[in-house]
PASEBA-1860 file (N, C-alpha, C; in nm, 3 decimals):
! residues 178
1> MKRALYLL> -1.593/-2.628/-3.234/-1.638/-2.766/-3.229/-1.535/-2.854/-3.159 ~ -1.406/-2.835/-3.192/-1.302/-2.915/-3.129/-1.295/-2.887/-2.980 ~ -1.320/-2.761/-2.942/-1.317/-2.725/-2.800/-1.426/-2.801/-2.723 ~ -1.543/-2.817/-2.783/-1.652/-2.890/-2.719/-1.614/-3.036/-2.698 ~ -1.544/-3.095/-2.792/-1.500/-3.234/-2.776/-1.400/-3.248/-2.661 ~ -1.317/-3.147/-2.639/-1.221/-3.152/-2.529/-1.292/-3.135/-2.394 ~ -1.402/-3.063/-2.392/-1.476/-3.040/-2.268/-1.569/-3.157/-2.231 ~ -1.599/-3.242/-2.328/-1.688/-3.355/-2.303/-1.637/-3.449/-2.193
9> PVALFLVL> -1.510/-3.492/-2.193/-1.462/-3.577/-2.083/-1.468/-3.506/-1.946 ~ -1.443/-3.377/-1.944/-1.449/-3.303/-1.818/-1.594/-3.300/-1.767 ~ -1.688/-3.275/-1.855/-1.829/-3.272/-1.816/-1.874/-3.410/-1.768 ~ -1.832/-3.514/-1.837/-1.868/-3.650/-1.796/-1.809/-3.681/-1.659 ~ -1.686/-3.641/-1.635/-1.623/-3.662/-1.505/-1.701/-3.590/-1.395 ~ -1.742/-3.466/-1.419/-1.815/-3.390/-1.318/-1.950/-3.453/-1.286 ~ -2.018/-3.506/-1.387/-2.146/-3.573/-1.365/-2.126/-3.698/-1.279 ~ -2.026/-3.779/-1.313/-1.998/-3.899/-1.235/-1.954/-3.866/-1.093
17> AGYFAVAL> -1.871/-3.767/-1.076/-1.827/-3.726/-0.942/-1.945/-3.679/-0.859 ~ -2.037/-3.606/-0.917/-2.156/-3.562/-0.846/-2.245/-3.678/-0.805 ~ -2.260/-3.773/-0.896/-2.341/-3.891/-0.864/-2.282/-3.968/-0.746 ~ -2.152/-3.994/-0.750/-2.088/-4.068/-0.642/-2.087/-3.990/-0.511 ~ -2.076/-3.860/-0.518/-2.079/-3.778/-0.397/-2.214/-3.790/-0.327 ~ -2.320/-3.794/-0.404/-2.454/-3.808/-0.346/-2.477/-3.951/-0.297 ~ -2.439/-4.049/-0.378/-2.464/-4.189/-0.344/-2.381/-4.237/-0.225 ~ -2.263/-4.183/-0.207/-2.172/-4.229/-0.101/-2.161/-4.131/0.015
25> RPGRDPSL> -2.258/-4.045/0.031/-2.251/-3.946/0.139/-2.251/-4.015/0.276 ~ -2.185/-3.955/0.374/-2.178/-4.015/0.509/-2.316/-4.028/0.571 ~ -2.333/-4.134/0.652/-2.459/-4.154/0.720/-2.561/-4.231/0.640 ~ -2.532/-4.259/0.515/-2.625/-4.335/0.432/-2.604/-4.483/0.460 ~ -2.710/-4.553/0.499/-2.703/-4.694/0.533/-2.732/-4.777/0.408 ~ -2.632/-4.850/0.357/-2.654/-4.927/0.234/-2.751/-5.044/0.253 ~ -2.778/-5.085/0.377/-2.872/-5.195/0.400/-3.017/-5.149/0.386 ~ -3.040/-5.020/0.384/-3.176/-4.968/0.369/-3.206/-4.943/0.222
33> LPSALIDK> -3.210/-5.051/0.147/-3.242/-5.041/0.006/-3.391/-5.018/-0.010 ~ -3.430/-4.932/-0.101/-3.572/-4.907/-0.117/-3.645/-5.031/-0.168 ~ -3.767/-5.048/-0.126/-3.849/-5.159/-0.173/-3.983/-5.105/-0.217 ~ -4.023/-5.145/-0.334/-4.154/-5.103/-0.385/-4.268/-5.172/-0.311 ~ -4.237/-5.273/-0.230/-4.342/-5.349/-0.162/-4.376/-5.298/-0.022 ~ -4.302/-5.200/0.029/-4.332/-5.149/0.163/-4.473/-5.092/0.163 ~ -4.551/-5.133/0.264/-4.691/-5.094/0.282/-4.784/-5.151/0.176 ~ -4.737/-5.250/0.102/-4.820/-5.318/0.002/-4.835/-5.464/0.044
41> PAPDFALA> -4.934/-5.534/-0.011/-4.951/-5.676/0.024/-4.827/-5.757/-0.012 ~ -4.791/-5.848/0.078/-4.680/-5.938/0.051/-4.720/-6.030/-0.065 ~ -4.623/-6.072/-0.145/-4.655/-6.165/-0.254/-4.712/-6.296/-0.198 ~ -4.808/-6.350/-0.268/-4.867/-6.477/-0.226/-4.767/-6.589/-0.253 ~ -4.751/-6.677/-0.158/-4.660/-6.790/-0.175/-4.708/-6.908/-0.091 ~ -4.668/-7.026/-0.132/-4.694/-7.148/-0.057/-4.574/-7.239/-0.081 ~ -4.495/-7.261/0.023/-4.371/-7.337/0.011/-4.378/-7.464/0.094 ~ -4.316/-7.569/0.044/-4.307/-7.695/0.117/-4.216/-7.675/0.238
49> GLDGTPGL> -4.236/-7.757/0.339/-4.152/-7.752/0.458/-4.031/-7.843/0.445 ~ -3.951/-7.846/0.550/-3.833/-7.932/0.554/-3.873/-8.070/0.604 ~ -3.835/-8.173/0.533/-3.849/-8.311/0.578/-3.987/-8.344/0.633 ~ -4.089/-8.308/0.559/-4.225/-8.343/0.599/-4.289/-8.252/0.702 ~ -4.217/-8.149/0.747/-4.277/-8.055/0.842/-4.373/-7.964/0.766 ~ -4.468/-7.901/0.838/-4.559/-7.810/0.767/-4.480/-7.700/0.696 ~ -4.524/-7.664/0.579/-4.458/-7.561/0.501/-4.496/-7.422/0.547 ~ -4.468/-7.326/0.464/-4.495/-7.187/0.497/-4.567/-7.122/0.380
57> SLASLKGQ> -4.670/-7.045/0.412/-4.745/-6.974/0.309/-4.786/-6.838/0.365 ~ -4.823/-6.750/0.276/-4.872/-6.619/0.319/-4.998/-6.637/0.404 ~ -5.083/-6.730/0.366/-5.206/-6.754/0.442/-5.176/-6.795/0.585 ~ -5.067/-6.869/0.608/-5.033/-6.913/0.744/-4.979/-6.799/0.829 ~ -4.940/-6.688/0.766/-4.887/-6.573/0.839/-4.994/-6.470/0.874 ~ -5.103/-6.470/0.800/-5.206/-6.368/0.821/-5.268/-6.378/0.960 ~ -5.305/-6.263/1.014/-5.365/-6.257/1.145/-5.265/-6.234/1.257 ~ -5.140/-6.223/1.223/-5.035/-6.199/1.322/-4.924/-6.114/1.260
65> VAVVNFFA> -4.847/-6.051/1.345/-4.726/-5.984/1.298/-4.620/-6.091/1.288 ~ -4.553/-6.101/1.174/-4.452/-6.205/1.153/-4.324/-6.144/1.100 ~ -4.213/-6.199/1.145/-4.081/-6.163/1.092/-4.040/-6.279/1.003 ~ -4.013/-6.250/0.877/-3.974/-6.352/0.780/-3.829/-6.327/0.741 ~ -3.747/-6.431/0.759/-3.604/-6.421/0.731/-3.567/-6.516/0.618 ~ -3.513/-6.460/0.510/-3.459/-6.542/0.401/-3.316/-6.577/0.437 ~ -3.283/-6.707/0.435/-3.150/-6.753/0.472/-3.108/-6.867/0.380 ~ -2.983/-6.909/0.390/-2.934/-7.024/0.314/-2.815/-7.085/0.386
73> SWCVPCRA> -2.798/-7.215/0.370/-2.687/-7.285/0.435/-2.553/-7.241/0.378 ~ -2.550/-7.197/0.255/-2.425/-7.156/0.189/-2.390/-7.010/0.216 ~ -2.471/-6.942/0.293/-2.457/-6.797/0.317/-2.376/-6.772/0.445 ~ -2.257/-6.716/0.429/-2.171/-6.687/0.545/-2.233/-6.581/0.637 ~ -2.285/-6.470/0.587/-2.349/-6.372/0.677/-2.469/-6.428/0.752 ~ -2.537/-6.528/0.695/-2.649/-6.591/0.765/-2.601/-6.660/0.891 ~ -2.484/-6.721/0.883/-2.426/-6.787/1.001/-2.395/-6.684/1.110 ~ -2.352/-6.567/1.068/-2.318/-6.461/1.165/-2.442/-6.410/1.238
81> EEPLLLRL> -2.555/-6.405/1.170/-2.676/-6.351/1.233/-2.756/-6.457/1.309 ~ -2.722/-6.584/1.294/-2.801/-6.692/1.356/-2.814/-6.678/1.508 ~ -2.707/-6.644/1.584/-2.725/-6.626/1.729/-2.827/-6.517/1.764 ~ -2.831/-6.411/1.685/-2.929/-6.305/1.710/-3.071/-6.353/1.680 ~ -3.086/-6.434/1.578/-3.218/-6.487/1.547/-3.266/-6.581/1.658 ~ -3.174/-6.660/1.713/-3.210/-6.747/1.824/-3.254/-6.664/1.944 ~ -3.181/-6.556/1.972/-3.218/-6.466/2.082/-3.354/-6.401/2.056 ~ -3.374/-6.358/1.933/-3.499/-6.294/1.896/-3.617/-6.388/1.920
89> AEQEHVPL> -3.603/-6.512/1.881/-3.711/-6.608/1.896/-3.732/-6.648/2.042 ~ -3.623/-6.665/2.117/-3.634/-6.714/2.255/-3.666/-6.604/2.355 ~ -3.591/-6.496/2.353/-3.604/-6.392/2.455/-3.712/-6.290/2.422 ~ -3.725/-6.256/2.298/-3.819/-6.151/2.259/-3.955/-6.207/2.221 ~ -3.964/-6.336/2.205/-4.090/-6.402/2.171/-4.152/-6.345/2.043 ~ -4.067/-6.320/1.946/-4.112/-6.267/1.818/-4.143/-6.385/1.725 ~ -4.258/-6.382/1.658/-4.291/-6.490/1.565/-4.199/-6.484/1.442 ~ -4.101/-6.571/1.440/-3.997/-6.571/1.337/-4.016/-6.691/1.245
97> YGIAYKDK> -4.020/-6.664/1.116/-4.038/-6.766/1.014/-3.922/-6.759/0.916 ~ -3.881/-6.874/0.865/-3.767/-6.878/0.775/-3.804/-6.926/0.637 ~ -3.731/-6.874/0.539/-3.742/-6.922/0.402/-3.601/-6.958/0.357 ~ -3.580/-7.088/0.333/-3.451/-7.138/0.284/-3.443/-7.104/0.135 ~ -3.363/-7.005/0.104/-3.358/-6.945/-0.030/-3.253/-7.014/-0.117 ~ -3.298/-7.069/-0.230/-3.209/-7.136/-0.325/-3.118/-7.236/-0.255 ~ -3.179/-7.316/-0.172/-3.105/-7.412/-0.090/-3.169/-7.549/-0.102 ~ -3.088/-7.653/-0.089/-3.140/-7.789/-0.087/-3.193/-7.817/0.053
105> PADAQRYL> -3.308/-7.882/0.063/-3.365/-7.910/0.195/-3.267/-7.981/0.290 ~ -3.192/-8.078/0.241/-3.097/-8.150/0.328/-2.989/-8.057/0.381 ~ -2.942/-7.965/0.296/-2.839/-7.869/0.340/-2.896/-7.772/0.444 ~ -3.019/-7.728/0.423/-3.083/-7.637/0.519/-3.104/-7.708/0.653 ~ -3.142/-7.834/0.651/-3.161/-7.910/0.775/-3.029/-7.925/0.851 ~ -2.923/-7.956/0.779/-2.791/-7.969/0.841/-2.747/-7.837/0.904 ~ -2.768/-7.729/0.832/-2.734/-7.594/0.880/-2.807/-7.564/1.011 ~ -2.936/-7.590/1.015/-3.016/-7.562/1.135/-2.981/-7.656/1.249
113> AQLGDPYR> -2.944/-7.779/1.218/-2.903/-7.873/1.322/-2.771/-7.828/1.386 ~ -2.682/-7.770/1.306/-2.552/-7.723/1.357/-2.564/-7.596/1.439 ~ -2.643/-7.499/1.388/-2.646/-7.366/1.448/-2.766/-7.338/1.537 ~ -2.868/-7.422/1.528/-2.991/-7.398/1.603/-3.101/-7.350/1.510 ~ -3.223/-7.383/1.545/-3.339/-7.349/1.462/-3.428/-7.250/1.536 ~ -3.423/-7.121/1.499/-3.505/-7.021/1.567/-3.646/-7.006/1.508 ~ -3.675/-7.079/1.400/-3.797/-7.054/1.323/-3.915/-7.138/1.371 ~ -4.034/-7.076/1.370/-4.157/-7.149/1.400/-4.193/-7.243/1.286
121> RIGVDESG> -4.170/-7.196/1.164/-4.192/-7.275/1.043/-4.090/-7.231/0.939 ~ -4.061/-7.323/0.848/-3.964/-7.293/0.743/-4.024/-7.339/0.610 ~ -4.012/-7.251/0.511/-4.049/-7.286/0.375/-3.924/-7.299/0.291 ~ -3.926/-7.390/0.196/-3.809/-7.412/0.110/-3.837/-7.350/-0.026 ~ -3.757/-7.251/-0.062/-3.768/-7.180/-0.190/-3.649/-7.221/-0.277 ~ -3.650/-7.348/-0.319/-3.536/-7.401/-0.394/-3.513/-7.327/-0.526 ~ -3.620/-7.290/-0.594/-3.607/-7.223/-0.723/-3.574/-7.074/-0.709 ~ -3.602/-7.016/-0.593/-3.579/-6.873/-0.572/-3.696/-6.786/-0.617
129> RTGIDFGV> -3.804/-6.846/-0.662/-3.919/-6.770/-0.715/-3.982/-6.679/-0.610 ~ -3.999/-6.731/-0.488/-4.059/-6.650/-0.382/-3.967/-6.533/-0.349 ~ -3.838/-6.559/-0.344/-3.741/-6.451/-0.320/-3.748/-6.343/-0.427 ~ -3.763/-6.384/-0.550/-3.778/-6.287/-0.660/-3.904/-6.204/-0.639 ~ -4.013/-6.270/-0.603/-4.139/-6.198/-0.581/-4.128/-6.096/-0.468 ~ -4.048/-6.127/-0.366/-4.026/-6.035/-0.255/-3.924/-5.927/-0.290 ~ -3.847/-5.946/-0.396/-3.744/-5.850/-0.433/-3.614/-5.873/-0.359 ~ -3.587/-5.997/-0.321/-3.466/-6.030/-0.247/-3.343/-6.005/-0.335
137> YGVPETYI> -3.248/-5.926/-0.281/-3.121/-5.901/-0.349/-3.025/-6.015/-0.324 ~ -3.028/-6.068/-0.205/-2.941/-6.177/-0.163/-2.969/-6.205/-0.017 ~ -2.920/-6.315/0.032/-2.946/-6.351/0.171/-2.832/-6.303/0.260 ~ -2.862/-6.273/0.384/-2.993/-6.275/0.447/-3.071/-6.146/0.421 ~ -3.200/-6.159/0.421/-3.292/-6.045/0.418/-3.406/-6.075/0.513 ~ -3.453/-5.970/0.581/-3.556/-5.987/0.682/-3.670/-5.890/0.656 ~ -3.792/-5.941/0.668/-3.913/-5.862/0.643/-4.005/-5.870/0.764 ~ -4.077/-5.762/0.789/-4.186/-5.765/0.887/-4.316/-5.757/0.807
145> IDQAGHIR> -4.404/-5.853/0.834/-4.534/-5.858/0.768/-4.641/-5.840/0.876 ~ -4.733/-5.748/0.853/-4.836/-5.720/0.955/-4.950/-5.821/0.950 ~ -5.049/-5.801/1.038/-5.161/-5.894/1.050/-5.241/-5.908/0.922 ~ -5.244/-5.804/0.841/-5.321/-5.806/0.717/-5.242/-5.861/0.600 ~ -5.114/-5.896/0.623/-5.032/-5.950/0.515/-4.958/-5.845/0.434 ~ -4.940/-5.725/0.491/-4.866/-5.619/0.422/-4.722/-5.614/0.473 ~ -4.630/-5.588/0.383/-4.489/-5.573/0.421/-4.472/-5.435/0.483 ~ -4.420/-5.429/0.605/-4.401/-5.303/0.675/-4.255/-5.262/0.691
153> FRYVGPLT> -4.163/-5.358/0.673/-4.021/-5.328/0.692/-3.938/-5.432/0.618 ~ -3.823/-5.388/0.571/-3.730/-5.476/0.503/-3.590/-5.440/0.546 ~ -3.511/-5.540/0.579/-3.371/-5.517/0.613/-3.285/-5.610/0.530 ~ -3.189/-5.553/0.460/-3.099/-5.629/0.374/-2.968/-5.650/0.447 ~ -2.924/-5.775/0.452/-2.797/-5.807/0.516/-2.820/-5.870/0.652 ~ -2.710/-5.909/0.716/-2.725/-5.974/0.847/-2.769/-5.875/0.954 ~ -2.862/-5.918/1.035/-2.908/-5.835/1.147/-2.796/-5.822/1.249 ~ -2.792/-5.708/1.315/-2.697/-5.685/1.423/-2.777/-5.656/1.549
161> AETLEREL> -2.709/-5.658/1.663/-2.777/-5.627/1.789/-2.837/-5.487/1.783 ~ -2.763/-5.394/1.725/-2.811/-5.256/1.713/-2.936/-5.248/1.624 ~ -2.934/-5.320/1.513/-3.050/-5.321/1.423/-3.173/-5.380/1.493 ~ -3.151/-5.485/1.570/-3.263/-5.544/1.644/-3.325/-5.443/1.738 ~ -3.240/-5.376/1.816/-3.288/-5.284/1.920/-3.347/-5.156/1.863 ~ -3.287/-5.103/1.758/-3.330/-4.973/1.704/-3.435/-4.980/1.595 ~ -3.433/-5.088/1.518/-3.520/-5.095/1.401/-3.628/-5.202/1.412 ~ -3.585/-5.327/1.428/-3.678/-5.437/1.416/-3.775/-5.449/1.534
169> LPRVKALG> -3.723/-5.460/1.655/-3.811/-5.478/1.771/-3.911/-5.365/1.792 ~ -3.870/-5.237/1.781/-3.971/-5.130/1.796/-4.083/-5.139/1.691 ~ -4.048/-5.178/1.571/-4.151/-5.189/1.465/-4.245/-5.305/1.491 ~ -4.188/-5.417/1.535/-4.272/-5.533/1.565/-4.366/-5.500/1.679 ~ -4.314/-5.438/1.782/-4.398/-5.403/1.900/-4.503/-5.300/1.863 ~ -4.468/-5.204/1.778/-4.564/-5.101/1.737/-4.679/-5.162/1.658 ~ -4.652/-5.272/1.587/-4.757/-5.338/1.511/-4.843/-5.431/1.595 ~ -4.803/-5.447/1.722/-4.888/-5.523/1.812/-4.844/-5.662/1.846
177> AS> -4.724/-5.702/1.807/-4.675/-5.835/1.844/-4.616/-5.828/1.984 ~ -4.622/-5.940/2.055/-4.565/-5.942/2.190/-4.421/-5.985/2.187
END
């Protein structure tokens, strides 16, 4: 019996080491977090816009392929990805929509005035409820929603040029967006 007690810490260590070896294996992209919503209908939402501009809702996205980006003025990685979002909207002509996540409308407006506004429409999710419904871990997060309103792709973290070229743009084009 005493021998079994001495072996218990060793067994626990081996279990933990095995778990970390699998979870941290090379080539695993931590931004590709699984989402239960992939290929399922996007959560229904209707958000107010910034400063009297039209808001954003799931109904306003239907009938087109849309890229939805959750961002916030207080988010440092969001600032890093902003030039890529501007390029995406201007050069690639991708329908890009923004959701200001847990942000005050005045702060979001200031942020967009400073860095540029790549979005066709912006919804304000001050309470974070829409983000919760989408399963947002934190900002920035980017989703592709198809014409029928189904989530087809999710990217966690700031977009990079490589991510745009290898992941996002091919998926958007495959779904039929120009």
